[in-house]
C-alpha positions as CSV (number, residue, x, y, z in Angstrom):
1,M,22.1,39.1,-3.5
2,G,23.4,35.9,-3.3
3,Q,26.2,37.0,-1.1
4,A,23.6,38.4,1.3
5,L,21.8,35.4,1.6
6,A,24.7,32.9,2.0
7,I,23.2,30.1,4.2
8,K,25.0,29.6,7.5
9,S,22.6,26.8,8.6
10,C,19.1,25.7,8.5
11,D,17.3,24.4,11.6
12,L,14.4,22.2,10.6
13,Q,13.3,21.9,14.2
14,A,12.6,18.3,13.8
15,A,11.8,17.6,17.5
16,R,9.1,20.1,17.4
17,N,7.7,20.0,14.2
18,N,7.4,16.1,14.7
19,E,5.7,16.5,18.0
20,E,3.2,18.5,16.4
21,H,2.9,16.3,13.3
22,H,2.4,13.1,15.8
23,T,5.7,11.4,14.0
24,K,7.9,12.1,17.3
25,A,7.6,8.0,17.8
26,I,9.4,7.4,14.5
27,S,12.2,10.1,15.2
28,S,13.1,13.5,16.9
29,K,16.0,14.0,14.7
30,K,14.9,13.5,11.0
31,L,12.0,15.7,10.1
32,I,8.9,13.9,9.1
33,L,5.9,15.5,8.3
34,R,2.3,15.1,7.6
35,R,0.6,16.8,4.8
36,G,-1.8,19.7,5.1
37,Q,-0.1,21.0,8.2
38,S,2.3,23.9,8.6
39,F,5.8,23.1,9.9
40,T,8.4,25.7,10.9
41,I,12.2,26.1,10.0
42,T,14.7,28.9,10.7
43,L,17.2,30.1,8.2
44,H,20.6,31.5,9.5
45,F,22.5,33.8,7.2
46,R,26.3,34.4,7.3
47,A,25.7,38.1,7.0
48,P,23.2,40.7,8.1
49,V,20.1,41.0,5.7
50,H,19.6,44.7,5.2
51,S,16.8,45.1,2.6
52,F,14.5,42.9,3.6
53,I,11.4,43.4,1.3
54,S,13.5,43.6,-2.0
55,T,15.3,40.6,-1.0
56,L,12.1,38.6,-0.1
57,K,10.6,39.1,-3.6
58,K,13.6,37.3,-5.1
59,V,13.6,34.1,-2.7
60,A,11.5,30.8,-3.3
61,L,12.0,27.5,-2.0
62,I,12.1,24.1,-3.9
63,A,10.5,20.8,-2.6
64,Q,11.3,17.9,-4.8
65,T,10.8,14.1,-4.5
66,G,11.3,11.1,-6.8
67,E,14.4,10.3,-8.8
68,Q,13.5,12.6,-11.5
69,P,11.8,15.6,-10.1
70,S,9.7,17.6,-12.6
71,Q,7.4,20.4,-12.1
72,S,5.3,18.8,-14.8
73,N,4.4,15.7,-12.7
74,K,4.0,17.6,-9.5
75,T,7.0,15.8,-8.1
76,Q,9.0,19.3,-7.8
77,V,7.4,22.5,-6.7
78,I,8.8,26.1,-6.6
79,F,7.2,28.5,-4.3
80,P,7.8,31.8,-3.2
81,V,8.6,32.9,0.3
82,S,6.0,35.7,1.1
83,S,3.6,36.6,3.7
84,K,0.5,35.4,1.8
85,R,-1.1,32.2,2.7
86,D,-3.0,29.8,0.4
87,Q,-3.7,26.6,2.1
88,K,-4.3,24.7,-1.3
89,S,-0.9,24.8,-2.4
90,W,2.8,24.9,-1.2
91,Y,3.7,28.2,0.5
92,A,6.1,29.7,2.9
93,A,5.8,33.0,5.0
94,V,8.3,34.7,7.3
95,E,6.8,34.5,10.8
96,E,9.9,36.0,12.6
97,R,13.3,37.8,11.4
98,D,16.0,39.7,12.6
99,A,19.1,40.5,10.8
100,T,20.9,37.1,10.6
101,S,17.9,34.9,10.6
102,W,14.3,34.1,9.3
103,T,11.8,31.8,10.9
104,L,9.5,30.4,8.1
105,S,6.3,28.6,8.6
106,V,5.7,26.1,5.5
107,I,2.8,24.5,4.5
108,T,2.0,21.7,2.4
109,P,-1.1,21.1,0.6
110,A,-3.4,18.3,1.7
111,D,-3.2,16.4,-1.6
112,A,0.6,16.5,-1.8
113,I,2.5,13.4,-3.0
114,I,4.0,11.6,0.0
115,G,7.7,10.5,0.3
116,H,11.1,11.6,0.7
117,Y,11.7,15.0,-0.1
118,S,14.4,17.6,-0.7
119,L,14.3,21.2,0.3
120,L,16.1,23.8,-1.2
121,L,16.6,27.6,-1.2
122,Q,16.3,29.5,-4.6
123,V,17.4,33.3,-5.0
124,S,17.0,35.0,-8.0
125,G,15.9,31.9,-10.3
126,R,19.3,29.7,-9.1
127,T,19.1,27.1,-6.5
128,Q,21.5,28.3,-4.1
129,H,21.4,26.0,-1.0
130,T,20.2,22.7,-0.1
131,L,18.5,23.3,3.3
132,G,17.8,19.8,4.4
133,H,15.5,16.7,3.8
134,F,12.1,15.6,5.2
135,T,9.8,13.0,4.8
136,L,6.0,13.7,3.8
137,L,3.1,11.3,5.2
138,F,-0.6,11.4,4.8
139,N,-2.6,13.1,7.5
140,P,-5.7,11.7,9.1
141,W,-5.8,15.0,11.5
142,C,-6.3,17.3,8.5
143,K,-10.0,17.6,7.2
144,E,-8.8,18.3,3.5
145,D,-6.8,15.1,3.5
146,A,-8.7,12.1,2.0
147,V,-7.8,9.8,4.9
148,F,-9.4,12.4,7.5
149,L,-10.6,10.6,10.8
150,E,-12.8,12.7,12.9
151,N,-12.5,10.7,16.1
152,E,-9.3,11.1,18.1
153,A,-9.5,7.7,20.1
154,Q,-10.0,6.0,16.7
155,R,-6.7,8.0,15.5
156,K,-4.8,6.7,18.2
157,E,-5.9,3.1,17.7
158,Y,-5.9,2.9,14.0
159,L,-2.6,5.0,13.4
160,L,-0.5,5.6,16.6
161,N,-1.1,2.1,18.4
162,Q,1.9,-0.4,17.9
163,N,0.4,-3.1,20.0
164,G,-2.0,-5.1,18.1
165,L,-4.2,-8.1,18.8
166,I,-5.1,-10.5,15.8
167,Y,-8.1,-12.9,16.2
168,L,-7.6,-16.7,15.1
169,G,-9.3,-19.7,16.2
170,T,-13.0,-20.7,15.4
171,A,-16.0,-18.5,15.9
172,D,-17.2,-20.2,19.1
173,C,-13.7,-20.2,20.5
174,I,-11.7,-17.0,19.3
175,E,-8.0,-17.1,20.1
176,T,-6.2,-13.6,21.0
177,K,-2.7,-13.2,19.4
178,P,-0.6,-10.2,20.7
179,W,1.0,-8.6,17.5
180,D,3.6,-5.8,17.3
181,F,2.8,-3.7,14.4
182,G,6.0,-1.7,14.6
183,Q,5.0,1.2,12.6
184,F,7.5,3.6,14.7
185,E,10.4,1.1,14.7
186,R,13.8,2.7,13.1
187,D,13.5,0.9,9.8
188,T,9.9,0.6,9.2
189,L,9.2,4.1,7.6
190,N,12.3,3.4,5.1
191,L,11.3,-0.2,4.5
192,S,7.7,1.0,3.8
193,L,8.8,3.9,1.3
194,S,11.1,1.4,-0.1
195,L,8.3,-1.1,-1.1
196,L,6.1,1.7,-2.2
197,G,9.4,2.7,-4.4
198,M,9.0,-0.3,-6.5
199,D,6.2,1.6,-8.1
200,K,7.5,4.5,-10.5
201,E,4.3,6.6,-10.8
202,V,5.6,8.8,-8.1
203,K,3.1,11.5,-9.1
204,K,0.2,9.0,-7.9
205,W,1.6,8.9,-4.6
206,S,-0.8,11.8,-3.6
207,N,-3.8,9.4,-3.9
208,P,-4.2,7.3,-0.5
209,A,-6.5,4.7,-2.6
210,Y,-3.7,4.2,-5.3
211,V,-0.8,3.8,-2.6
212,A,-3.0,1.1,-0.6
213,Q,-3.7,-0.7,-3.7
214,I,0.0,-0.8,-4.9
215,L,1.2,-1.6,-1.3
216,G,-1.4,-4.4,-1.1
217,A,-0.5,-6.0,-4.4
218,L,3.3,-5.7,-3.8
219,L,2.9,-7.2,-0.1
220,H,0.8,-10.2,-1.6
221,A,3.4,-10.6,-4.5
222,L,6.2,-10.6,-1.8
223,K,4.2,-13.0,0.8
224,E,3.5,-15.5,-2.2
225,K,7.3,-15.4,-3.0
226,N,8.6,-15.8,0.6
227,V,6.3,-18.0,2.4
228,L,7.8,-21.3,3.1
229,P,5.9,-24.8,3.4
230,S,5.0,-25.5,7.1
231,S,7.1,-28.2,8.9
232,R,4.4,-31.0,9.8
233,T,7.1,-32.4,12.3
234,H,7.9,-31.2,15.5
235,V,10.7,-28.7,15.8
236,P,12.9,-28.5,19.0
237,P,12.2,-25.4,20.8
238,E,15.7,-24.0,20.4
239,E,15.2,-24.4,16.6
240,S,12.1,-22.9,16.7
241,L,13.3,-19.4,18.1
242,P,14.6,-17.8,14.8
243,N,11.4,-18.3,12.9
244,K,9.0,-16.7,15.3
245,C,6.2,-14.3,14.3
246,R,5.9,-12.1,16.7
247,G,5.6,-8.9,14.7
248,S,5.4,-7.1,11.3
249,V,8.8,-5.5,11.1
250,S,11.1,-8.6,10.8
251,I,8.9,-10.0,8.4
252,L,8.7,-7.0,6.2
253,H,12.7,-7.1,6.3
254,Q,12.6,-10.8,5.3
255,W,10.2,-10.2,2.4
256,L,12.3,-7.0,0.9
257,T,15.9,-8.3,1.6
258,G,15.8,-11.7,2.0
259,Q,17.1,-11.7,5.6
260,G,14.9,-12.4,8.8
261,R,12.2,-14.6,9.8
262,P,10.2,-16.5,7.4
263,V,6.7,-17.0,7.0
264,Y,5.2,-20.6,6.9
265,D,2.1,-21.1,4.9
266,D,0.0,-21.8,8.1
267,Q,0.8,-18.3,9.2
268,A,-0.2,-16.8,6.0
269,W,-2.6,-14.6,7.9
270,V,0.3,-12.3,8.8
271,L,0.0,-10.8,5.3
272,A,-3.0,-8.8,7.0
273,A,-0.8,-7.6,9.7
274,V,2.2,-6.4,7.6
275,T,-0.2,-4.6,5.4
276,C,-1.6,-2.8,8.3
277,T,2.0,-1.9,9.5
278,V,2.8,-0.3,6.3
279,L,-0.4,1.6,5.9
280,R,-0.5,3.0,9.5
281,C,3.5,4.1,9.0
282,L,2.7,6.1,5.9
283,G,-0.4,7.6,7.6
284,I,-3.3,5.5,6.5
285,P,-5.7,4.4,9.3
286,A,-6.0,0.6,9.1
287,R,-6.9,-2.3,11.0
288,V,-6.7,-6.0,10.7
289,I,-10.1,-7.9,10.8
290,T,-10.8,-11.8,10.9
291,T,-14.0,-13.3,9.4
292,F,-14.8,-16.8,10.6
293,S,-16.4,-19.3,8.4
294,S,-15.5,-17.3,5.6
295,A,-16.3,-18.6,2.0
296,Q,-13.2,-18.4,-0.2
297,G,-12.6,-19.1,-3.8
298,T,-16.3,-18.9,-5.1
299,N,-16.0,-16.7,-7.8
300,G,-18.9,-14.9,-6.6
301,E,-21.0,-18.0,-6.5
302,L,-23.6,-18.0,-3.2
303,L,-23.5,-21.8,-2.7
304,I,-20.9,-23.9,-1.9
305,D,-20.6,-27.6,-2.2
306,E,-18.7,-30.0,0.4
307,Y,-18.0,-33.5,-0.1
308,Y,-17.9,-36.3,2.6
309,N,-17.6,-39.8,2.4
310,E,-20.0,-42.6,3.9
311,E,-17.8,-42.6,7.1
312,G,-18.6,-38.9,7.6
313,L,-15.0,-37.4,6.8
314,Q,-14.3,-34.7,4.3
315,I,-13.0,-35.6,1.0
316,G,-12.0,-33.6,-2.1
317,E,-12.5,-30.0,-3.0
318,S,-15.4,-28.2,-4.5
319,Q,-14.7,-26.2,-7.7
320,K,-16.7,-23.6,-6.1
321,G,-14.4,-22.8,-3.4
322,R,-14.1,-23.9,0.1
323,I,-15.2,-22.6,3.7
324,W,-12.3,-21.3,5.6
325,I,-12.3,-21.8,9.8
326,F,-11.0,-17.9,9.7
327,Q,-9.7,-15.5,7.1
328,T,-8.0,-12.5,8.1
329,S,-7.7,-9.2,6.0
330,T,-6.7,-5.6,6.2
331,E,-9.2,-2.6,6.1
332,C,-8.1,0.8,5.6
333,W,-9.7,4.4,6.0
334,M,-10.3,7.0,3.3
335,A,-12.6,9.2,1.3
336,R,-13.3,7.7,-2.3
337,P,-14.0,10.8,-4.4
338,V,-14.3,8.4,-7.6
339,L,-17.2,6.3,-6.1
340,P,-20.7,7.4,-5.3
341,K,-20.4,9.6,-2.0
342,R,-21.7,7.0,0.6
343,Y,-18.7,4.5,-0.3
344,G,-16.2,6.3,1.6
345,G,-15.0,5.2,4.9
346,W,-13.7,1.7,5.4
347,Q,-12.1,-0.2,2.6
348,I,-11.1,-3.9,2.3
349,L,-7.7,-4.7,0.6
350,F,-8.7,-7.5,-1.6
351,P,-5.9,-9.4,-3.3
352,S,-7.2,-10.7,-6.8
353,H,-4.5,-13.3,-7.4
354,S,-4.1,-12.1,-10.8
355,K,-1.1,-13.5,-12.9
356,G,0.8,-10.8,-14.8
357,G,-0.5,-7.5,-15.9
358,E,-0.2,-3.9,-14.0
359,V,0.7,-4.3,-10.3
360,L,-2.2,-2.3,-9.5
361,E,-4.5,-5.4,-10.9
362,G,-3.0,-7.6,-8.1
363,C,-5.0,-5.8,-5.2
364,D,-8.8,-4.2,-5.3
365,L,-9.9,-1.6,-2.8
366,V,-13.4,-2.6,-1.8
367,P,-15.8,-0.4,0.1
368,V,-17.4,-2.2,3.2
369,R,-20.6,-0.4,2.6
370,A,-20.7,-1.9,-1.2
371,V,-20.3,-5.4,0.2
372,K,-23.2,-4.8,3.1
373,E,-25.4,-3.4,0.5
374,G,-24.6,-6.0,-2.4
375,T,-23.9,-3.3,-4.7
376,L,-22.5,-5.2,-7.5
377,S,-22.8,-2.8,-10.2
378,L,-21.0,0.1,-8.6
379,K,-20.8,3.0,-11.2
380,S,-17.2,4.4,-11.4
381,A,-14.1,4.6,-13.4
382,I,-12.9,1.4,-12.0
383,S,-16.3,-0.4,-11.6
384,L,-15.6,-3.4,-13.9
385,R,-12.6,-4.8,-11.5
386,L,-14.0,-3.4,-8.7
387,N,-17.8,-4.9,-9.0
388,H,-16.1,-8.3,-9.3
389,A,-14.2,-8.0,-6.2
390,I,-17.5,-6.8,-4.6
391,S,-19.3,-9.9,-5.9
392,Q,-16.5,-12.1,-4.5
393,L,-16.4,-10.5,-0.8
394,F,-20.1,-10.5,-0.6
395,A,-20.0,-14.1,-1.3
396,S,-17.6,-14.6,1.3
397,V,-20.1,-13.7,4.2
398,N,-23.3,-14.7,2.5
399,A,-22.6,-17.7,0.6
400,K,-24.3,-21.0,1.8
401,C,-23.1,-24.5,2.1
402,V,-24.4,-28.2,1.3
403,V,-23.2,-31.2,1.9
404,W,-22.9,-34.2,-0.5
405,K,-22.3,-38.0,0.6
406,C,-19.9,-39.6,-1.9
407,C,-20.8,-43.2,-2.0
408,E,-18.5,-46.1,-3.0
409,D,-20.1,-46.6,-6.2
410,G,-18.9,-43.1,-7.1
411,T,-22.6,-41.4,-6.9
412,L,-23.4,-38.3,-5.1
413,E,-26.5,-38.2,-2.8
414,L,-27.4,-34.9,-0.9
415,T,-27.5,-35.0,2.7
416,D,-30.4,-33.6,4.8
417,S,-28.2,-31.1,6.9
418,S,-28.6,-27.6,8.2
419,T,-27.3,-25.2,5.6
420,K,-24.2,-23.7,7.0
421,Y,-24.0,-19.9,7.0
422,V,-20.7,-17.9,6.4
423,G,-19.2,-14.8,7.8
424,N,-19.8,-15.1,11.3
425,N,-18.2,-13.1,14.3
426,I,-16.0,-10.7,12.1
427,S,-13.9,-9.1,14.6
428,T,-11.5,-6.6,15.1
429,K,-9.5,-5.1,18.1
430,G,-11.6,-2.5,20.1
431,V,-10.7,1.1,20.2
432,G,-8.6,1.8,23.2
433,S,-8.9,-1.5,24.8
434,D,-8.2,-5.1,24.4
435,R,-11.5,-6.4,24.2
436,C,-12.5,-8.1,20.8
437,E,-15.2,-5.8,18.8
438,D,-17.8,-7.6,16.6
439,I,-18.3,-5.6,13.4
440,T,-20.4,-8.2,11.6
441,Q,-23.1,-5.4,11.3
442,N,-20.7,-3.5,8.9
443,Y,-20.8,-6.5,6.4
444,K,-24.1,-8.0,6.6
445,Y,-27.4,-7.3,7.8
446,P,-28.8,-9.8,10.8
447,E,-29.2,-13.1,9.4
448,G,-33.1,-13.5,8.9
449,S,-33.9,-10.0,8.8
450,L,-36.2,-8.1,6.1
451,Q,-33.1,-5.9,5.1
452,E,-30.9,-9.2,4.6
453,K,-33.5,-10.7,2.2
454,E,-34.1,-7.8,0.3
455,V,-30.1,-7.4,-0.3
456,L,-29.8,-11.1,-1.1
457,D,-33.0,-10.9,-3.8
458,R,-31.6,-8.1,-5.4
459,V,-27.9,-9.7,-5.6
460,K,-29.6,-12.7,-7.1
461,K,-31.3,-10.5,-9.7
462,E,-28.1,-8.7,-10.5
463,R,-26.2,-11.8,-11.0
464,K,-28.7,-13.4,-13.6
465,K,-28.4,-10.0,-15.7
466,Y,-24.7,-11.2,-16.6
467,R,-25.1,-15.0,-16.7
468,R,-27.4,-18.0,-16.0
469,D,-26.9,-19.0,-12.5
470,N,-29.1,-21.5,-11.3
471,S,-26.8,-22.4,-8.2
472,I,-27.6,-19.4,-5.9
473,S,-30.2,-21.2,-3.9
474,P,-29.5,-24.7,-2.1
475,P,-31.0,-27.6,-4.0
476,S,-34.1,-29.0,-2.2
477,L,-34.2,-32.4,-0.6
478,E,-37.5,-33.6,-0.5
479,T,-37.7,-36.3,2.7
480,I,-40.7,-38.5,2.5
481,D,-39.5,-40.4,5.9
482,P,-37.7,-37.6,7.7
483,L,-34.8,-38.6,10.1
484,Y,-33.0,-35.7,11.9
485,L,-29.8,-35.3,13.7
486,F,-28.3,-32.7,15.9
487,L,-24.6,-32.7,17.2
488,E,-23.5,-30.8,20.6
489,A,-19.8,-30.7,21.1
490,P,-17.5,-28.3,23.2
491,S,-16.1,-25.4,21.1
492,S,-12.4,-26.4,22.5
493,L,-10.9,-29.7,23.6
494,P,-7.8,-29.6,26.1
495,L,-4.2,-30.6,24.4
496,R,-4.2,-34.2,25.4
497,G,-7.2,-34.0,27.3
498,D,-11.0,-35.3,26.6
499,A,-14.3,-33.8,26.2
500,Q,-17.7,-35.1,25.8
501,F,-20.1,-34.6,22.7
502,S,-23.6,-35.9,21.9
503,V,-25.2,-37.1,19.2
504,T,-29.2,-36.5,18.8
505,L,-31.3,-38.8,16.5
506,I,-35.1,-38.0,15.8
507,N,-37.4,-40.4,14.3
508,P,-40.7,-38.5,14.0
509,S,-42.3,-41.2,11.8
510,N,-44.7,-44.0,13.0
511,Q,-42.2,-46.6,11.6
512,E,-39.1,-48.3,12.9
513,K,-35.7,-47.2,11.1
514,T,-32.6,-48.8,10.8
515,V,-29.9,-46.6,10.8
516,K,-26.1,-46.5,10.2
517,L,-24.6,-43.6,12.5
518,T,-20.7,-42.7,11.5
519,I,-18.8,-40.3,13.8
520,G,-15.5,-38.9,12.6
521,V,-12.6,-36.8,13.7
522,Q,-10.4,-34.8,11.5
523,A,-7.6,-32.5,11.8
524,M,-8.1,-29.4,9.8
525,Y,-5.9,-26.4,8.7
526,Y,-7.5,-22.9,9.0
527,N,-8.1,-22.5,5.3
528,G,-10.5,-25.5,5.2
529,V,-8.1,-28.3,3.9
530,P,-8.2,-31.5,5.8
531,A,-4.7,-32.4,7.5
532,A,-5.3,-36.0,9.0
533,E,-7.8,-38.7,9.5
534,L,-7.8,-39.0,13.6
535,W,-10.4,-41.0,14.4
536,K,-14.0,-42.8,13.3
537,E,-16.7,-44.9,14.7
538,K,-19.8,-46.5,13.1
539,L,-23.0,-47.5,15.1
540,P,-25.6,-49.6,13.8
541,L,-28.7,-48.2,15.2
542,T,-32.6,-49.2,15.2
543,L,-34.8,-46.1,16.0
544,S,-38.2,-47.1,17.0
545,A,-41.2,-45.1,16.0
546,N,-41.3,-41.4,17.5
547,L,-38.1,-41.9,19.3
548,V,-35.6,-39.1,20.4
549,K,-32.1,-41.1,21.1
550,R,-29.4,-39.1,22.4
551,I,-25.8,-41.0,22.2
552,T,-22.9,-39.3,24.3
553,N,-19.5,-40.1,23.9
554,S,-16.1,-38.7,24.7
555,L,-13.2,-37.7,22.4
556,F,-9.8,-38.5,23.7
557,F,-6.3,-37.6,22.5
558,S,-5.4,-41.2,23.1
559,N,-8.0,-42.4,20.6
560,F,-6.5,-40.6,17.9
561,E,-3.8,-42.8,16.0
562,Q,-1.7,-39.8,15.2
563,N,-1.8,-36.4,17.0
564,P,-3.2,-33.2,15.3
565,P,-0.7,-31.0,13.5
566,E,0.6,-27.7,15.1
567,N,-2.0,-25.0,14.4
568,S,-4.6,-27.2,13.1
569,F,-8.4,-27.7,14.5
570,L,-10.7,-30.8,14.9
571,R,-13.7,-31.2,12.9
572,L,-16.2,-33.6,14.3
573,T,-18.8,-34.8,12.2
574,A,-21.8,-37.2,12.4
575,M,-23.7,-38.9,9.6
576,A,-26.7,-40.9,10.0
577,T,-28.0,-43.1,7.0
578,H,-31.4,-44.7,6.9
579,L,-30.6,-48.0,5.2
580,E,-34.1,-48.2,3.6
581,S,-34.2,-45.1,1.8
582,N,-30.5,-44.6,1.6
583,L,-31.2,-41.0,2.8
584,S,-28.6,-39.2,5.1
585,C,-28.4,-36.5,7.8
586,F,-25.3,-34.8,8.4
587,A,-23.8,-32.4,11.0
588,Q,-20.7,-30.7,11.9
589,E,-18.6,-28.8,14.7
590,D,-15.4,-27.2,14.4
591,I,-13.4,-27.7,17.9
592,A,-10.4,-25.6,18.7
593,I,-7.5,-27.4,20.4
594,C,-7.0,-25.5,23.7
595,R,-3.4,-25.6,25.3
596,P,-2.4,-25.0,28.8
597,L,-2.8,-21.6,30.3
598,L,0.2,-19.3,30.7
599,A,-0.5,-16.9,33.6
600,I,1.2,-13.6,34.2
601,E,1.1,-11.8,37.4
602,M,2.4,-7.9,37.4
603,P,1.2,-4.4,38.8
604,E,-1.1,-2.5,36.8
605,T,1.1,0.7,37.3
606,V,4.8,1.0,37.8
607,K,7.3,3.9,37.7
608,Q,9.7,4.5,34.9
609,Y,13.4,3.2,35.9
610,Q,12.2,1.3,39.1
611,P,12.9,-2.4,39.1
612,L,9.7,-4.3,38.2
613,K,9.0,-8.1,39.3
614,I,6.7,-10.4,37.5
615,S,5.6,-14.0,38.0
616,V,4.8,-16.3,35.1
617,S,3.3,-19.8,35.9
618,I,1.9,-22.7,34.3
619,H,0.1,-25.4,35.1
620,N,0.9,-29.0,33.2
621,S,-2.6,-30.2,32.7
622,L,-1.3,-33.0,30.1
623,D,-0.9,-36.4,30.9
624,M,2.8,-36.3,30.0
625,P,5.6,-34.1,31.2
626,M,6.4,-31.1,29.5
627,K,10.3,-31.1,28.7
628,N,12.9,-28.6,27.2
629,C,10.7,-25.7,28.4
630,L,11.9,-22.4,27.4
631,I,10.5,-19.1,28.0
632,T,10.8,-15.8,26.2
633,I,10.0,-12.3,27.3
634,F,9.7,-9.1,25.3
635,G,8.0,-5.7,25.5
636,K,9.0,-2.4,24.0
637,G,9.6,0.1,26.7
638,L,9.9,-2.5,29.3
639,I,13.1,-4.8,28.1
640,H,15.8,-3.6,26.1
641,Q,15.8,-6.6,24.1
642,E,13.9,-9.9,24.4
643,K,15.3,-12.5,26.9
644,T,15.1,-16.2,26.8
645,Y,15.4,-18.7,29.8
646,R,15.7,-22.4,30.0
647,L,13.5,-23.7,32.7
648,S,13.2,-27.4,34.5
649,S,10.7,-29.8,33.1
650,V,7.1,-29.9,34.4
651,R,5.5,-33.3,35.6
652,P,1.9,-33.9,34.9
653,G,-0.4,-32.2,37.2
654,N,2.5,-29.9,38.7
655,A,2.8,-26.2,38.3
656,L,5.9,-24.2,37.5
657,K,6.2,-20.6,38.6
658,T,9.2,-18.2,38.0
659,Q,9.9,-14.7,39.0
660,F,11.8,-12.3,36.6
661,Q,12.9,-8.7,37.2
662,F,13.6,-5.9,34.7
663,T,13.4,-2.0,34.4
664,P,10.7,0.1,32.6
665,T,12.4,2.8,30.3
666,H,9.3,4.5,28.5
667,V,6.6,6.0,30.0
668,G,3.1,5.1,29.0
669,L,1.1,1.9,28.2
670,Q,3.2,-0.8,27.7
671,R,2.7,-4.5,26.8
672,L,4.7,-7.3,28.2
673,T,4.5,-10.8,26.3
674,V,5.7,-14.0,27.6
675,E,6.0,-17.1,25.2
676,M,6.8,-20.3,25.9
677,D,8.1,-23.7,24.0
678,C,8.6,-27.2,25.1
679,N,8.5,-30.7,23.8
680,M,4.7,-30.7,23.4
681,F,3.9,-27.6,21.7
682,Q,5.2,-24.0,20.7
683,N,4.2,-20.5,20.8
684,L,2.0,-20.5,23.8
685,T,1.6,-16.9,24.5
686,N,0.0,-14.5,26.7
687,Y,0.3,-10.6,27.4
688,K,-0.4,-8.1,30.1
689,N,-0.6,-4.2,29.8
690,V,1.0,-2.1,32.3
691,R,1.2,1.6,32.5
692,V,4.7,3.1,33.1
693,V,4.4,6.7,34.9
694,D,6.9,9.4,35.8
695,P,9.1,8.6,38.6
696,E,7.5,11.9,40.4
697,H,4.1,10.4,39.7
698,P,2.5,8.4,42.4
699,A,1.9,4.8,41.1
């Protein structure tokens, strides 16, 4: 019998199977499959098989994964080759045959363990031949898989699209950053499974929730280990090139091997992007989201204190956390059978910052629905830690902030300020387009709505069950002699340019008021930490009864004693203090620093293997020359490898326009990214999409 079934070769039909399993972009030579879906292999025998039925009864296949495969923990499965089909378990059936070959249809169950597998042929209870190796991934196309995503456009976006967009900046001035997820690059799958391999509970790799949590915890730990302090001094363009953050793969490689491009602490948002890459690579739909004005470090408190000195500049840090200008995180899509039914769908990977303990405790998987509904007592087997994470995320998008004035004598005075709301403009890339999609409605009910009030009231009652909490409502400030202050400022300020702002003071009383108005500008990092004091001004004012006074001023870079650090924001503050009552009003605006525009001109559609010309231009709107200009161009399927060009200086008020030519190699929608560095700034980036068509197709 063994001789009759001596294997000459096994054709795993990788190209065909990968095409059917949506993995051809990863490889056409190595077999990469998605669970719950059949694949085809062909066995070629050295000698004719004459007695098919009797031989078939003694033939089985073995699929095994992990370092020590075992049937007891389901890392080894032995299943017969037959004509019966059972889609809930492993099976193989002969679809076609002749004397010297069998074509088998093999299916894996929708809850199989993911990872690298070996496939073996067993005859009469003995392992006879290794047929080959394959990799098994989660399957969003399979209804029985927990990661099933019904909409094909969403599958293409959240699983197959490598060209991402990440949103940074402020709620009023959102910056779009192109990002290369690279989930189908040559090394990404092995890097992702190597990362997962740090966890030894291979038998649990069938559960996407477990896999997502493990990966989230491991990546968070690796990020904390590998992130370097940012350089606050200017780096020459030539030295900055090795440290560019343009995509996930080089960063993942750096974190796992110590070789590659490092990440700096002002680029810590790349954790969300790298996590998204690994999840998509393994078959879990994922996306990066950005929350603007996000309350962090609150431990679930719904009130944040901010402290400003008498000059209106932020100082110190509240023990109840602070408001970040923006915060990025990763969502992934899956069913959650251990939770109540309606809590499947989008889940937030939330690093818990735990020290020590199990790896799984380093990251929670929080249903977005639970955050919106304020479900702090979710009943499940994992509810204790999960409920704490829900509480923190609920606060991150619902907390309110009050401002305190720190007097010179050390006392604190509550200011009369408009309560700041958090959790604004929660954004992600739109499906099938480059538009920014606002998904705030997924996280909270409309501000001021009856549903929002009901949720907030329920959360406050729920919190009081567990501890005394008198800080969930902002303290009141009874102003006997009111004074009102409003601040209007632009959402962005041109680099080394100027912009106007106005302060409006209203004295609604019938008495004259003597007021000290202080206006200040600070540089702020994205995590709400002050970077530098840039400018301040004090104005003594006398406000007549029933007066509305508007003061207009301009912000000039030349007014600042020092330039804002790279990747920082401007915080403009105004504080008006009534000298008789010592009561203060406060207002604040965060301003993005807007850099020159890098323009790209190119056709929308081009032919494969046909030379393509593009034009890149930049207008120097600064008051100083742009020197040491370097332009880097890159784009998968368009350029074999990134190219860097040194350009001449650009004088103030002048424009520089340069043409480049390259040859597209891959059909489909591709992205060209252009990046510029000079003595004045780094990482000035723009991109443009182009559709590459077959040469016979009319462009």
